[in-house]
GUVEXDO-675969 format. One record per residue (C-alpha): residue number from 1; residue in three letters; x, y, z. Coordinates in Angstrom, 3 decimals, padded with zeros to 6 digits. Each point is the difference from the previous one (the first is absolute). Layout:
BEGIN
NUM:ALA:X:Y:Z
...
END
This chain:
BEGIN
1:UNK:-236.786:016.020:059.712
2:UNK:000.184:-003.658:000.905
3:UNK:000.484:-002.835:-002.478
4:UNK:-003.581:-001.047:000.650
5:UNK:-001.315:003.486:-000.858
6:UNK:002.160:000.136:-003.107
7:UNK:-001.249:-003.418:-001.072
8:UNK:-003.640:000.991:000.473
9:UNK:000.461:003.251:-001.928
10:UNK:001.666:-001.936:-002.840
11:UNK:-002.979:-002.299:-000.466
12:UNK:000.557:-002.855:002.461
13:UNK:-002.998:-001.275:001.883
14:UNK:000.643:-000.740:003.673
15:UNK:-000.306:-003.741:-000.664
16:UNK:002.506:000.181:-002.880
17:UNK:002.441:001.885:002.200
18:UNK:-000.168:-002.470:002.882
19:UNK:000.138:-003.020:-002.346
20:UNK:003.078:001.299:-001.855
21:UNK:003.639:-000.474:000.852
22:UNK:002.231:003.046:000.574
23:UNK:001.660:-000.613:-003.385
24:UNK:-003.376:-000.077:-001.776
25:UNK:-001.048:003.186:001.754
26:UNK:003.269:001.684:-000.960
27:UNK:-000.352:-001.103:-003.642
28:UNK:-003.568:001.269:-000.296
29:UNK:000.824:003.296:001.706
30:UNK:003.011:000.429:-002.266
31:UNK:-002.150:-000.752:-003.064
32:UNK:-002.611:002.485:001.183
33:UNK:002.671:002.666:000.483
34:UNK:001.375:-000.628:-003.497
35:UNK:-003.483:000.231:-001.552
36:UNK:-000.616:003.277:001.819
37:UNK:003.325:001.337:-001.264
38:UNK:-000.823:-001.049:-003.574
39:UNK:-003.435:001.599:000.245
40:UNK:001.544:003.195:001.326
41:UNK:002.572:000.055:-002.814
42:UNK:-002.764:-000.566:-002.564
43:UNK:-002.028:002.862:001.471
44:UNK:003.013:002.314:-000.071
45:UNK:000.762:-000.895:-003.619
46:UNK:-003.664:000.464:-000.949
47:UNK:-000.078:003.419:001.698
48:UNK:003.297:001.014:-001.600
49:UNK:-001.203:-000.962:-003.467
50:UNK:-003.259:001.876:000.554
51:UNK:001.918:003.110:001.066
52:UNK:002.297:-000.263:-003.008
53:UNK:-002.894:-000.406:-002.427
54:UNK:-001.772:003.022:001.482
55:UNK:003.209:002.061:-000.141
56:UNK:000.614:-001.003:-003.618
57:UNK:-003.545:000.966:-000.927
58:UNK:000.184:003.344:001.809
59:UNK:003.432:000.909:-001.352
60:UNK:-000.454:-001.327:-003.535
61:UNK:-000.542:002.154:-003.027
62:UNK:-003.469:000.318:-001.445
63:UNK:-000.724:-002.773:-002.450
64:UNK:002.533:-002.358:001.533
65:UNK:-001.167:-003.553:000.417
66:UNK:-000.721:-001.065:003.569
67:UNK:002.173:-002.777:001.418
68:UNK:-001.109:-003.555:-000.646
69:UNK:-000.080:-002.793:002.615
70:UNK:002.579:-002.099:-001.871
71:UNK:002.587:002.720:000.500
72:UNK:-000.074:-000.865:003.694
73:UNK:-001.039:-003.661:-000.047
74:UNK:001.236:-001.463:-003.297
75:UNK:-000.498:-003.638:000.994
76:UNK:-003.587:000.480:001.175
77:UNK:-001.196:001.984:-003.014
78:UNK:001.854:-001.784:-002.810
79:UNK:-003.194:-000.884:-001.907
80:UNK:-001.515:003.461:000.372
81:UNK:003.189:001.619:-001.292
82:UNK:000.030:-002.290:-003.020
83:UNK:-003.677:000.738:-000.756
84:UNK:000.634:003.752:000.384
85:UNK:003.011:-000.113:-002.335
86:UNK:-001.985:-001.993:-002.578
87:UNK:-002.829:002.543:000.167
88:UNK:002.444:002.892:-000.445
89:UNK:001.596:-001.754:-002.986
90:UNK:-003.431:-000.634:-001.551
91:UNK:-001.013:003.624:000.563
92:UNK:003.237:001.231:-001.591
93:UNK:-000.531:-002.317:-002.972
94:UNK:-003.548:001.296:-000.460
95:UNK:001.236:003.608:000.184
96:UNK:002.699:-000.754:-002.571
97:UNK:-002.612:-001.553:-002.329
98:UNK:-002.246:003.043:000.350
99:UNK:002.912:002.367:-000.667
100:UNK:001.029:-002.004:-003.056
101:UNK:-003.600:-000.072:-001.289
102:UNK:-000.303:003.779:000.436
103:UNK:003.336:000.533:-001.757
104:UNK:-001.066:-002.151:-002.939
105:UNK:-003.331:001.808:-000.301
106:UNK:001.770:003.360:-000.061
107:UNK:002.558:-001.327:-002.493
108:UNK:-002.756:-001.292:-002.298
109:UNK:-001.965:003.255:000.342
110:UNK:003.019:002.067:-001.010
111:UNK:000.792:-002.372:-002.856
112:UNK:-003.539:000.358:-001.363
113:UNK:000.282:003.793:000.237
114:UNK:003.327:-000.066:-001.817
115:UNK:001.943:001.519:002.883
END
């Protein structure tokens, strides 16, 4: 493949190619190659994570919690993780209140019966 063909396939227009110096052409082709490599790496990572999540779900015990996105991408899902943890804490607090209320009702019932 010639430099011209490579340039056209990387997004150059014919006019841009002929109006550019060899150094500019090299820099743009090199940048294009690096972007393609980064995109390929991102696709591989995305596919790997998908495969791992599916494997974890298939191999996990019944009732186990499915993996969360922040386990794989902690920086991207920081806010979602915080909101999830706050919701879990609130749910646990509500459950504890209900358990305590039920305990006190049973305690009072037994006290009234003289048990």
